[in-house]
N, C-alpha and C positions, 0 to 999 in steps of 0.2 A: 666133780671127784675130789678136788683138792679141799674144797669147802666142807665136804662131807667128812673127810679124813680129819681136818683141823677139829671140826665139832665133836668127833668121837673121841679124839685124843684129849680134848679139854675136859670131856666128861670122865674119862679115866682119871686124869690129874686131879679133878675135883673130889672124886670119891677117894682117892689115894691121899689127899691131904686131910679128908675128914675121918677116915678110918685108921690111918696109921700115924696121925699126928706128926708127920715128917716136918722139919724145921723149914718154913716157907723161905727164910732168908737164903738158905743153901739151894733151893730151887730157883730162885731168882739169879744167884750167882751162876748156876748152871746154865740157864738159858743165854745170858749174856756171853758168857765164856764160849760156850759151844757155837752159838751163831758167828762170833767173830772168828773163832778157831776153824770153823769150815770154811769160810771164805778166804782166809789168809794164814792160818796158823796162829800160834801164841797164845791160845786159850789158857795154857799154864800161867801165863802172866797174871791173868786174873783170878783163877782158881786158888792156887796155892797160898799166895798173900792174903786173899779174902778169907779162906778157910783158917789160917792162923790167926787173923785178925778177930775172928769170932771165937778163938780159943781152943781150935782143934790143934793137938800135936803134930808136928811135921811128919812124922811115920805115918799117922793115920790119915794125914792130908794126901800124901803120896799115893798110899794105898786106895783111899777113896776116889782120887782123881783118875787112876787107872781103871777102877771098875766103871766109874760113870762115863768115861770116855770111850770105853770099850762098848758099853751098851748103846751110847748114842751113835758110834760108828756102826753097830749091828742095825740099828733103825735105818741107818743111811744105806746099808747093804740091801735091805729089803725094798727100800725106796727105789734104788737103781735097778733091782731085778724086776720089780713090778712095772717101771716105766721102760724097761729094756733099754737102757741107757749103756750097759755095758755087757760084754760076752761073759758067760758064766766060766769058761776056760781062764780068761784074764783075772778074773776075782779069784779063783782057786789058786792060781799061781801065786798071786800077790799074797794071799792070806797064808799059804803055806810057809812062804819065805818069812813073812812078818812073825809068825807065832813063834818060829825058831829063833829069829832074832830077838823077839821080846824076851823069850827065856833065857837067852845069853845074856842080854844087857842087864836084867835084873839080877841074876847071879853074879854078874862082874861088879855091880854097884856094892856089893856086901864087901868086896875087897879093894874099893877104891875110895879116897877121901873126897868130900864134897868140893874142896879147893881145886883138886886135880879135874873133877868134872865140870866146875865153872870155867877153868881155863880152857879145856877142849871146846865148850859152849862158846866161849868168847871168839876163839879162832874161827870156828865153823860159821858162826853169825857174821862175822866180818867178811869171810869168804863169799858167803851167800849173798850179802848186801853188795858186794861190789859185781858180782854176777848179775844181779837184778838190775843193777844201775846201767850195766853194759849192754844188756839185752833189749832190743828194740822191737823185735817182731815177736808178739804172742798170738798171732792168729793161724800158725801153721798147726795143720791137723792131719794125723794119720791114725788109722784104726789099731790101736792096742798093739803097737810094734815093740813091746818089751822083749829085749834079746835073751835068749837062753843061754848065752855065753857066760863065762865065769864073771866078767866084767858087768854084764846086764844083770845077774843075780846078786852079785857082791854089794853094789851101792844100795838097793832096796833092804838088803840085810843089815847093813851098818846103820841105816836110818832107823830101822825097825830096833835094832839093839839100843842105839842111843834113846830111842823114845821108851822102851821097856826098862832101861836103867836110870835114865834122868828126865830127858823130855823137852825142856825149853827150846822152841823153835823147830821140833821135829817135823810138824805138819808143814811148816814154811820151807824146810829143806826138801820134803818130799814134793810139794807142789813145783818147786824150782827144777828138781831132778826130771820130773815127768815133761816138763815145758821144754827143757834142754834135749829131751829125747823125742822132740817133735809132735808132743801132744798140744792141743789147745788149753787155754787156761782152764775152761769147763771140764775137760776131760782129765786134766791133771788134778783138779779138786776131787773129783769122782774117785780116780784111782787112789788119791791120798786117803779118803774115807775108808777104802777097802784095806790098805796097808795099815792104817792106825787101827782098825778092829783087830787085825791079827797081832800086831805088837802088843796092845793092851791086854788081849786074851792071854798071851804067852807071859806077860809081866804079872797079870793078877794071879795066874797059877802059882807063881813063886811068891809072891806078896802075901797071898792067903794063908800060906803056912806059917807066917811070921806072927799071925794073930793080930795083926793091927787094924783089921778090919772092923769098922762100927757100922752095922748095918743101916741103923736110922739115918746116919749121915750119908752113907753110900746110896741108899734108895731116893733120898732127897735130891742129891747131886745128878743122879742117873735121870730122874723124872725131869729136871730142868734140862739137862744135856740132850735128851731126846728132843724136846720142844726146839730148842736153840738149833739143833743139827738139822731137823726137818724144815724149819724156816730158812736156814741157810741154803739148803739145795732148792727149795721153791724161789728164793731170790736170785739164785746164782746165775741162771741164764739173762737176767736182767740188768747184771752189774757191768756197766761200761769197762773196757780193758784198761782204759787210763786210770779209773778209779780203782780197779783191781791191784794195778801195779802201785799205785800210791799206797794202798792199804798195806800191800805186803812190804813196801819200804818203811812205813810207819811202824808195823808190828816189829819188824826186825831192827829198828833203831831203839825201840822201847826195850826189847829183849837185851839188846847190847847194853845199854844204860844199866838195867837191873843187875846183869851178870857182872859187869865191871865194878859196880857198887860192892857186891858180894866179894869180890877179888880184892878190892882195896880196904 
């Protein structure tokens, strides 16, 4: 079944490359970033600098990243539904919270400087890194016990708002949040894909109005991101917990360095 899916997906991508002439470089960037981002977060560490290096303006890069990340996360949602990995009620709850958070975050970004957002990101990443180093048990697993209390809804909302407005490390924050709420690493990654779909959808609704979307860039990144996301979910059950933890720590460390360089 997985082989058939990969063959069909490859055919669709091949046809898209031929008939739409989308930039192959962006497809490759999308594959690598989405694969790493699915497993540990930090995909923006790759996509935004890479898009800027190939000459895409920062505003267009952010809008493109939200579109491609949202499409990739949507493909993950379909994958999880097809394989019955998550309950539909858990998905809908996370998506609803995240869409609202993504819209709020994108609107807030308009009134907040990049320097302030970098400062917030630095503090959050440092805090998340300390939590990851401290936590030793990643094997606890309970079925979708996200609380409906204000605290249980507020944290996913804030992560979605941060992702919608800025984004560095948002998937990492989300994975750690679900792990600390007694989900296994695999379940945390799955729930994070759902949350990111919602936050990117909400943010895209705002960024679309700005006119920064360039569709040939956005489609190229989306195609690559779908491939990377699907590969990440296929590989996910085979990733040893020690490797997963090291990957998270490595991604957070790189994000911290990147953000601190911007601040300095």
